[in-house]
N, C-alpha and C positions, 0 to 999 in steps of 0.2 A: 370345647366340651371336655377333653381329656384333663386339662388343668383343673377344671371345676371338680371333676370326679376324684382326682388325686388329692386335691385340697380337702375335700370332704373326708376322704379316707384318713388323711393326716390329722384333721380335727377330731375325728372319732378315736384315733389311736396314734398319738404323737410319736410313739416308739416304733412305728411301722417303717423300718428302714427302706423296704422295697418301694413304698409309696414316695418317700423322699427321693430315692434314686430315679424312679420312673418319671417323677415330675421334673427332675433335673434334665433328663433326656428330652422331655418335651420343650423345656426352656431353651435348650441348645438348638433344637429343631426350629424354634421360633426366632432364633438369632438373638437370644437374650442371655448371654453368658454370665452376666453378673447375678441374675436371679438363679441360674443353674448352679453357680458356685456356692451360693448361700444354702441351697437345698442339699448340695453334696456335703457341706460342712455339718449340717444337721444330721444327715444320714450317717456320717462317721461317728457320731455320738452313740449310735446304736449298733446293732449287729451288722457285721460287714463280712462279705465273702470274697475270696480271690476271684471267683468266677464272675460275680456281679460287677466287681471293679473292672475286670478286663473287658467284659461285654460293653460297659458304658464307655470306657476309654476308647475302645476300637470303634464304637459308633460315632463318637464325637470327632475322632481323628478324620473320619470320612468327610466331615464338615469343615476341616481345617483348624480345629481347636487343639493344637499340639501342646500349648502351654497348660491348658486345662487338663489334658490327658497326663501330662507330667505330674501335676498336682494330685490327680487320682492315684497314680502309681506310688508316689511318695507317701501319701496317706495310707495306702494299703500296706506298704512296707513298715509303717509305724506299728501296724497290728500283726503283720506276718514278716518279721525281719529276715527270715531265711527262705523266702519264696524265690526259687530259681526262676520260675516263669515271669514273675513281676520284674526281677532284675533284667531279664532278657528283653522284656517289652520296654523298660526304661532305657536300656542301651540303644534300642532302635530309635527312640525319641531323640536321644542325644546325638545319634548319627544324623538324624534329620536336621538338627540344629547346627551340625558341623562341629560339635564339641567332642573331639576325639578323645580327650583325656577322661571326661566323664563317661563316655561310652565304654572305654576300655575298663575303667573302674567298675562299672555296672556289670560288664561281661565277666570280669574277674570274680566278682562276688557270686554271680550265677554259677560259674564253674566251681568255685569253692563249696557252695552249698549243695551243688549237684554231687560232687565227690563225697561230701559228708553223708548224704543220703545213701549213695551206693555202698559206702563202707558200712553204714549202719545195717543196710539190708543184707550184706554179706555176713556180718557177725550174727544176725538173727538166723540166717540159713544154717550156719555152722552150729549154733546152739541147739537148733531143732534136731540135728542128727545125732 
């Protein structure tokens, strides 16, 4: 039922990124990762948010879809290249894979962008005084 409802929503408004994302989650739950990945690719053509990406990645990790979660995080970084939280999540995936070098690089980028944000916030506070 959910697939049919979401397909109807997509047909009515193909730019409805949430419908694409939600249908992808249903495909993952039905153990159809190839269909889910196609829907995610469509969703990334439209509006994307860090929160939605994290929610879906965390959901599918629970089902053991780590490679697909990596794909989601990498696609999110293409839209938000300075997202500390996505780099941290990606580092966790690489740790799971046992790829310490990629994990360290992701953590380093998370730290770099975290420091840049803190510096920017400090400058704004000084300018306000």
